[in-house]
C-alpha positions in Angstrom: 53.7 35.6 105.1 55.3 32.3 105.5 53.2 29.2 105.7 54.1 27.2 108.8 54.7 23.9 108.5 53.6 21.0 111.5 56.6 19.9 113.3 58.9 17.0 112.0 58.6 13.9 114.2 60.4 13.0 117.0 62.2 10.1 115.6 63.4 11.7 112.8 64.4 14.7 114.5 66.6 12.1 116.0 67.8 10.4 113.7 69.0 14.1 112.0 70.5 14.6 115.6 72.8 11.1 115.4 73.6 11.7 112.1 74.7 14.8 112.9 76.9 13.4 115.3 78.3 11.2 113.5 80.2 13.7 111.5 77.6 14.9 108.7 77.2 18.7 108.7 74.1 20.6 108.9 73.6 21.7 105.2 74.5 18.4 103.7 71.7 16.8 106.0 69.3 19.9 104.6 69.9 19.3 101.3 69.3 15.3 101.8 66.6 15.6 104.2 64.5 18.5 103.9 65.0 20.5 106.9 67.0 23.2 107.2 70.4 23.8 108.3 69.3 26.2 110.9 66.6 23.8 112.2 69.2 20.9 112.6 71.8 23.0 114.2 68.7 24.2 116.8 67.7 20.4 117.1 71.6 19.1 118.0 71.9 22.1 120.1 68.8 21.5 122.1 69.4 17.9 122.3 73.1 19.2 124.3 71.1 20.9 126.4 68.6 18.1 127.3 71.5 15.9 127.7 73.9 18.5 130.5 76.2 18.4 127.5 75.6 22.1 125.8 77.3 23.2 122.8 79.8 26.4 123.3 77.6 29.4 122.7 74.6 27.3 122.1 73.8 27.5 126.3 70.5 27.9 127.6 67.1 26.5 128.9 67.1 23.0 128.8 63.5 21.2 127.1 62.1 20.4 130.8 63.3 23.6 132.2 61.3 25.5 129.0 58.1 23.6 129.4 58.2 24.7 133.4 59.6 28.4 132.9 56.5 28.3 130.1 53.9 26.5 132.7 55.4 29.4 135.2 54.8 32.0 133.0 50.7 31.1 132.6 50.4 30.4 135.8 51.7 33.9 136.6 50.2 35.5 134.3 46.2 34.0 135.8 47.6 34.6 139.2 48.2 38.7 138.1 44.7 38.7 136.1 43.1 37.6 139.8 44.8 40.0 141.5 43.5 43.0 139.8 40.1 41.5 139.7 40.2 41.0 143.8 42.0 45.3 143.5 38.9 46.2 141.3 36.3 44.4 143.7 37.8 46.0 146.9 38.0 49.4 145.1 34.3 49.0 144.7 33.2 47.7 148.0 34.5 50.1 149.7 33.6 53.2 147.7 29.7 51.3 147.9 30.6 51.0 152.1 31.6 54.8 152.2 28.7 55.9 150.2 25.9 54.0 152.2 28.1 54.4 155.9 28.8 58.4 155.1 27.2 60.0 158.1 23.8 62.8 157.2 25.2 66.6 157.9 21.5 67.8 158.6 20.9 70.5 161.6 
């Protein structure tokens, strides 16, 4: 399994993005500064989405939208878990109530 590297600092990424926008290719920036050409391409595309001008073929969510989606998915998962607990509790109390309120059929 490959080792993951800590993320590059935001300032560094921004400088690389500016160099790419100035005409340098991701491959040459990769050789000179270290991040993979794919990472640099991803940074440039994400920056374009964040500025409201996505690159052709690189449409997607802006960073803020992506963060909101992650937050909403977490909240949804929490609400679903709470609902499941309430369903189980309701079933348990209903079963308990049925046992205690069943009239005896003694003749």
